KEKOL-659265 format. One record per residue (C-alpha): x, y, z. Coordinates in steps of 0.5 Angstrom, whole numbers, plus 500, padded with zeros to 3 digits. Each point is the difference from the previous one (the first is absolute). Example, Ala and Ser with C-alpha at 12.3 -4.5 7.8 and 13.67 -1.06 7.14 Angstrom:
REM KEKOL-659265
525491516;502507498;
This chain:
REM KEKOL-659265
113149327;497497494;496504495;493498497;501498492;497505495;497497494;498504494;492502499;497495496;497502493;493499498;493501500;497502507;507502503;499507504;503504506;496503505;501503507;497496506;501501508;500505505;507502497;498500493;505495498;500498493;498493498;500496493;493497499;498495494;493499498;497493501;493501499;496504495;492500501;494504499;496502506;492499501;499507496;505498494;506504502;507497499;503498506;507497502;504497506;507500501;505497504;507503503;506497497;505504503;502507503;503505496;507503500;500507498;508500500;501495495;493499496;500493502;496496506;500496506;496494498;495496505;498493500;494502495;505502495;504493500;493496500;497504494;506500496;502493502;507501502;505498506;502505505;507502499;505501505;501507502;507503500;503497506;506501504;499496506;497494502;499496506;503493499;501496506;493497501;499499492;507496500;498496506;493498497;504498494;505496504;495496504;496499493;506497497;503496507;493497501;498498493;494504499;503504494;501494497;493497501;497507498;504500494;498493498;493502501;500507497;506501496;502507500;494503504;503496506;504507502;493504499;497495505;506501505;500507500;493500501;501495506;506505503;495506500;495496504;505498505;502507501;494504499;494496501;494497495;498507497;504501493;498507499;507502502;504495496;503505495;502505505;503494504;504497494;503506498;504500507;502493499;505497495;498493497;506498496;498498493;492502501;499507497;492500499;497505505;494497503;493504502;494498503;496499494;506495497;500496506;493499500;501497493;506496502;496497505;494498495;505497495;503495505;497493498;498494504;504496495;506505502;499499507;499493500;507499496;503505506;498496505;502493497;507503500;500504507;497494504;506495496;505506502;497502507;497494503;506496504;495494502;497499507;495504504;496505496;495504504;493503498;496505502;494505497;498507501;495505497;501506495;495505501;497504494;496505498;498497493;493498498;502497493;505494502;496494500;505497506;499506504;495498505;497500507;504495505;504499506;504507500;506498504;502508501;493501502;498505494;493501499;502499492;499494495;507497499;504494496;504495504;507499499;504494502;507499501;505494500;507501503;506496501;501499507;508500500;501506496;494504501;499501493;493501497;499494495;493501497;494504501;493499498;494505499;493498501;493502501;499504507;494496502;504493500;503498507;507498500;498493502;495499494;505502495;506496503;499494495;500504494;506505502;504493502;499497494;503507496;506500504;501492499;500502493;505505500;505496504;498501507;499492502;503495505;500505505;499501508;494505500;499504506;493504501;497503506;493498503;496504496;501494495;497495505;495497496;499493497;500502492;507503502;503494503;498496494;503505496;506501504;501492500;499499493;505506498;505500505;505495503;498502507;497506503;499504507;494504502;499504506;494496504;495505503;500499508;492501500;499493497;498494505;506496497;505506502;497501507;500492501;507500498;502506505;496497506;504493499;507503500;499506504;503497506;506497497;502504495;505504504;505495500;508499498;498495495;495504496;505506500;502503493;507503499;497507500;500501508;493499504;496498494;497493501;497495495;496494500;498496494;493496499;498496494;494502497;496499494;496507498;495500494;503493498;507502499;505497505;505504503;502503507;498505505;505504503;498503506;505506502;501503507;504507500;501501507;503508499;494501496;495497506;503505505;500506495;492498498;499499508;503507501;495503495;494496503;502503507;500507497;494499497;496498506;503505504;498506495;493497500;500500508;501507500;494501495;496496504;502504506;498506497;493498498;494503504;495495496;499493498;504499493;494497497;502502493;507498501;500493504;504497494;506504501;500498508;497493500;506496497;504502507;495502505;493498503;496506501;494500504;495506500;496503506;493498501;498507503;504505496;504500493;507499504;504493499;505496503;506496496;505495502;506497496;498493497;506497502;498493496;499503494;506505500;505494502;497496494;501505495;507501503;502492500;498500492;505506499;506499495;497493497;500500492;499494496;502498493;498494495;505497496;501495495;507501500;502493504;507501499;502507502;501501508;495505504;505505500;501501493;493500498;499505505;506504497;497500493;493501503;502507503;504502494;493499496;500508501;504500493;493501497;497505505;507504499;499500493;493503500;502505505;505502495;494501495;495503504;504504505;507501497;498501493;493503501;496494496;495499505;495503495;500499493;500506495;499496494;493500497;500494495;502493500;506500495;503506504;499497507;503493498;506504497;501505506;500494505;505496496;505506500;498501508;502493500;507501497;501506505;499496506;505495497;505505499;499503507;499493504;507499497;503507502;497499507;503493501;507502498;500507504;497497506;506500504;501507498;493502502;501497507;507502502;498507498;493500502;497503494;495498495;500498493;497506497;506504504;505496497;498501493;500507501;507499502;501497493;496505496;505505503;505497495;500505494;504500494;501506495;499499492;503504494;500499493;507496501;499496507;497498506;503501507;499500507;498506503;503498507;503495504;496494503;499501508;501495505;493498500;499499493;506496500;497495505;494500496;504498494;504495503;494496502;499499493;507499498;500506496;505506503;504499494;495498495;496506500;507504499;501496494;493500497;501508499;507499496;496494496;494504498;
């Protein structure tokens, strides 16, 4: 166990000790304000700066103490640390080049950012318990203990120039060339003071103001490359030209861009054409052009000549010019998906049949629920009704199941390759899931621009670390039917013992811990890392 650190009670005016709480525990207070009330009588306000220890005559300090006296929180006298997780973070940062890029932009403060990002990965977006977490986790060479207050100051001190320097270095290191995916999400906020927190299309359905967060991801490695934060009222389509120009300036250029159907807009097409070597975008099925292409090819698409290497998927290419941009429409037909969707449709129709059989009255208020599949006739003499399945409507619905379309200006790549990269587009979506679900970042807890900018940047670093981990551990996670959270729990269970002379491991590595470490080629390295400290 680790004991909390005791400090001397400060000298000076306004320091006093008094009892508080039901148990009568004694606390050390400091007067912070002197004033007179409306009657002219002297009054004061005090804040607790620590809990009094009667045995030693010293105190256990709280966060007010460190704030008022402007000192860093010292590490307690600790004998046991969790080491496996913090080791893995540092291994990832060095192997991926993240450590070098952060050091390039932030100097000695790079470790501070890494520690905060490491906490967000494991504990979520609220920073109020980072000091307790940090005293359990050993980061070699980093002796400063962070608090909720000091992390807020750290977030606010991260400047736009530093972030720009980082992204220039990171894009050069992490971007492998080729396809880049791009997507947008919204982050809800309770703040009313930030200018970019506005009402807009909230992708999580929250009835809150928001800001928007867009992300670029390398398709080959799934590594986050760059993000941009912008006003919550702006749509992704509207802001795309500005984001693409910012990305180009940082080195994300000469790429094949992949976006979803939400960017089907003339301005987006023109921006993508000017900033990318080629782009692929999901083509909405409701468009007249889409319906025409499906109708013209529906009878002939399921032919051997159109079958891709991925079995039971067929494709027809149609040259097309959309919004003045020349390219090709790829009409795909997935036979297995067709069968699955038809089965879902039949199940839905059968459920609606059962509902209609149970009704005693004409469902006037629910007609739209049934009319896509049934013809319903009200009785003239009573409130009853008759119904029959509209076979023509149902057959038309079934006929179009399993089709989807892409528009692409990539005239060199084969349909199977374009489909592969489009389906791999979920890299951004998974990054957003990491932020919102795994790291509890769906709602921001910061209340000014500077702190929010800095915290968003640290969250990006956390995503970069976690994505690299996930890529390396994917085989282990699949074979063991487990989650990355449980795998990191396994790593946290690697502990070390410290004393005044040495650090040593508390116990041997388990089989699963060795399997995880082997994915990073680190089974021997972790043992040597303690010897070299």
